C-alpha positions as CSV (number, residue, x, y, z in Angstrom):
1,M,34.7,13.5,-0.8
2,K,37.9,11.6,0.0
3,P,37.7,7.8,-0.3
4,A,38.3,7.3,3.5
5,V,35.6,9.7,4.4
6,R,33.2,8.2,1.8
7,Y,33.9,4.7,3.2
8,R,33.2,5.9,6.8
9,T,30.0,7.6,5.7
10,L,28.9,4.4,3.9
11,Q,29.8,2.3,6.8
12,A,27.8,4.5,9.2
13,S,24.8,4.4,6.9
14,E,24.9,0.6,6.8
15,T,25.2,0.4,10.5
16,R,22.3,2.7,11.0
17,Q,20.2,0.5,8.7
18,E,21.2,-2.6,10.6
19,I,20.2,-1.0,13.8
20,L,16.8,0.1,12.4
21,A,16.1,-3.4,11.0
22,K,16.6,-4.7,14.5
23,A,14.5,-1.9,16.0
24,M,11.6,-2.5,13.6
25,D,11.5,-6.2,14.5
26,I,11.5,-5.5,18.2
27,A,8.9,-2.7,17.9
28,S,6.6,-4.8,15.8
29,A,6.4,-7.5,18.5
30,E,7.1,-5.6,21.8
31,G,6.3,-2.0,21.0
32,L,8.1,1.2,20.2
33,E,8.3,2.0,23.9
34,N,10.4,-1.0,24.5
35,L,13.1,0.3,22.2
36,S,16.1,1.6,24.1
37,V,19.7,2.4,23.3
38,G,20.8,-0.3,25.8
39,R,18.6,-3.0,24.3
40,L,19.7,-2.3,20.8
41,A,23.4,-2.1,21.9
42,S,23.0,-5.6,23.4
43,E,21.2,-7.0,20.4
44,M,23.7,-5.5,18.0
45,A,26.8,-6.3,20.1
46,M,27.6,-2.6,20.0
47,S,28.4,0.0,22.6
48,K,25.6,2.3,23.9
49,T,27.6,5.2,22.7
50,G,27.8,3.7,19.2
51,V,24.0,3.3,19.0
52,F,23.3,6.6,20.6
53,S,25.5,8.4,18.1
54,H,23.1,7.4,15.3
55,F,19.9,8.8,16.9
56,G,20.6,11.0,19.9
57,S,17.4,10.2,21.8
58,K,14.8,7.6,22.3
59,R,12.2,9.7,20.6
60,A,14.5,10.2,17.5
61,L,15.0,6.4,17.5
62,Q,11.3,5.8,17.6
63,L,10.6,8.3,14.7
64,A,13.5,6.8,12.7
65,T,12.1,3.3,13.2
66,V,8.6,4.4,12.0
67,E,10.2,6.0,9.0
68,A,12.2,2.9,8.2
69,A,9.0,0.8,8.5
70,K,7.4,3.1,6.0
71,E,10.1,2.4,3.5
72,V,9.7,-1.3,3.9
73,F,6.0,-1.0,3.4
74,L,6.5,1.1,0.3
75,E,9.0,-1.3,-1.2
76,Q,7.0,-4.5,-0.5
77,V,3.4,-3.3,-0.7
78,V,2.9,0.0,-2.4
79,H,5.5,0.0,-5.3
80,P,4.5,-3.4,-6.7
81,S,0.8,-2.4,-6.6
82,L,1.6,0.7,-8.8
83,Q,2.5,-1.7,-11.6
84,K,-1.2,-2.6,-11.9
85,A,-3.8,-0.5,-13.9
86,R,-5.7,2.0,-11.8
87,G,-9.0,1.2,-10.3
88,I,-10.0,-2.3,-9.2
89,P,-6.8,-4.0,-10.4
90,R,-4.6,-1.7,-8.4
91,L,-7.0,-1.8,-5.4
92,M,-6.9,-5.6,-5.3
93,A,-3.1,-5.6,-5.7
94,M,-2.7,-3.2,-2.8
95,L,-4.8,-5.4,-0.5
96,S,-3.3,-8.6,-1.7
97,N,0.3,-7.3,-1.4
98,W,-0.5,-6.1,2.1
99,L,-1.8,-9.5,3.1
100,D,1.3,-11.2,1.6
101,Y,3.5,-8.8,3.6
102,V,1.9,-9.9,6.8
103,E,1.8,-13.6,5.9
104,R,5.5,-13.6,5.1
105,I,6.2,-12.4,8.6
106,V,8.4,-9.5,7.4
107,F,8.3,-8.4,11.0
108,R,7.7,-11.0,13.8
109,G,5.0,-8.8,15.3
110,G,3.0,-8.8,12.0
111,C,2.0,-5.6,10.4
112,F,4.2,-2.9,11.9
113,F,1.7,-0.1,11.6
114,A,-1.2,-2.2,13.1
115,A,1.0,-2.8,16.2
116,A,2.2,0.8,16.4
117,S,-1.3,2.2,15.9
118,A,-2.6,0.1,18.8
119,E,0.3,1.1,21.0
120,F,0.1,4.9,20.3
121,D,-3.5,5.6,19.4
122,S,-4.1,7.3,22.8
123,R,-0.7,8.8,23.3
124,P,-0.4,12.3,21.9
125,G,2.9,13.4,20.5
126,A,5.2,13.3,17.5
127,V,5.4,9.5,17.2
128,R,1.6,9.1,17.3
129,N,1.3,11.9,14.7
130,Q,3.7,10.2,12.4
131,I,2.0,6.8,12.7
132,A,-1.5,8.5,12.2
133,A,-0.3,10.4,9.1
134,L,1.2,7.3,7.4
135,T,-1.9,5.1,8.2
136,K,-4.2,7.8,7.0
137,A,-2.2,8.1,3.7
138,W,-2.7,4.4,3.1
139,L,-6.4,4.6,3.7
140,V,-6.6,7.6,1.4
141,G,-4.7,5.6,-1.2
142,L,-7.4,2.9,-1.0
143,E,-10.1,5.5,-1.2
144,D,-8.5,7.1,-4.3
145,E,-8.5,3.8,-6.2
146,I,-12.1,3.1,-5.2
147,R,-13.1,6.6,-6.3
148,F,-11.3,6.1,-9.6
149,A,-12.9,2.7,-10.1
150,K,-16.3,4.4,-9.5
151,S,-15.5,7.2,-11.9
152,V,-14.8,4.8,-14.8
153,G,-17.8,2.6,-14.1
154,Q,-16.0,-0.3,-12.4
155,L,-18.0,0.2,-9.3
156,R,-21.6,1.3,-8.7
157,S,-22.3,5.0,-8.5
158,S,-23.9,4.5,-5.1
159,V,-20.6,3.2,-3.6
160,D,-19.2,5.3,-0.8
161,P,-15.4,5.2,-1.3
162,A,-14.6,6.0,2.4
163,Q,-16.9,3.3,3.6
164,L,-15.7,0.6,1.3
165,A,-12.0,1.5,2.0
166,F,-12.8,1.2,5.7
167,E,-14.3,-2.2,5.3
168,L,-11.6,-3.6,3.0
169,H,-8.9,-2.2,5.4
170,S,-10.6,-3.9,8.3
171,F,-10.4,-7.3,6.7
172,V,-6.6,-7.2,6.5
173,Q,-6.4,-5.8,10.0
174,E,-8.6,-8.7,11.3
175,A,-6.4,-11.2,9.4
176,N,-3.3,-9.8,11.0
177,W,-4.9,-9.9,14.5
178,A,-6.1,-13.5,14.1
179,F,-2.8,-14.7,12.7
180,K,-0.7,-13.1,15.5
181,L,-3.0,-14.0,18.4
182,F,-4.2,-17.5,17.3
183,N,-1.5,-18.4,14.8
184,D,-4.4,-18.9,12.4
185,K,-3.2,-18.8,8.8
186,S,-6.7,-19.5,7.5
187,S,-7.4,-15.8,8.4
188,F,-5.6,-14.8,5.2
189,V,-7.9,-17.0,3.2
190,R,-10.9,-15.6,4.9
191,A,-9.7,-12.0,4.4
192,R,-9.0,-12.6,0.7
193,R,-12.5,-14.1,0.3
194,A,-14.1,-11.2,2.2
195,I,-12.2,-8.6,0.1
196,A,-13.2,-10.4,-3.2
197,R,-16.9,-10.4,-2.1
198,G,-16.8,-6.8,-0.9
199,V,-15.4,-5.6,-4.2
200,A,-17.7,-7.8,-6.3
201,G,-20.7,-6.6,-4.3
202,A,-19.8,-3.0,-5.1
203,S,-19.1,-3.6,-8.8
204,E,-21.4,-2.9,-11.7
205,R,-21.5,-6.6,-12.4
206,A,-23.2,-7.2,-9.0
207,R,-26.1,-4.9,-9.9
208,Q,-29.4,-6.8,-10.1
């Protein structure tokens, strides 16, 4: 590839990432349906044609925004958690990193996928399917760590991995909701306490 072509390709990639960063922030607070070429062009001080050339349609823009949000979640929540040993240590890291990600206000609307799920849960189509698949993958990841912890004796044999994952997941979702609606930062303390109690209650050490 010629240097000039390589430079233009790199520049186009950087511009696309800048557009998506703005799109993620808008979508987290105002919804994916409020994304438009015109809105982003205004926010980015670009022409509508310039923005449109990167995506081609509103649906493509929405899907690209969800995919970009996934990459942020992987970088800030999932990958750091994988440094911990499997089972309870990794499970706790996954939940703690998720809470940290919301508390840091990575997106002004809080957890991107909590907002997107609420917006699209009753809207069939490609965007809903992508959001549902990514959210399900996260739930399955929590279940897998619970199942592993159970298999090595860190949790009681009677523990239902799907049920415990559902409960732990809901604590973070509730913290995100309370923080965004009430600006209640104590919700993160409450969520961490609830998670710790939930895991301790399911552990072998909690058996009477």
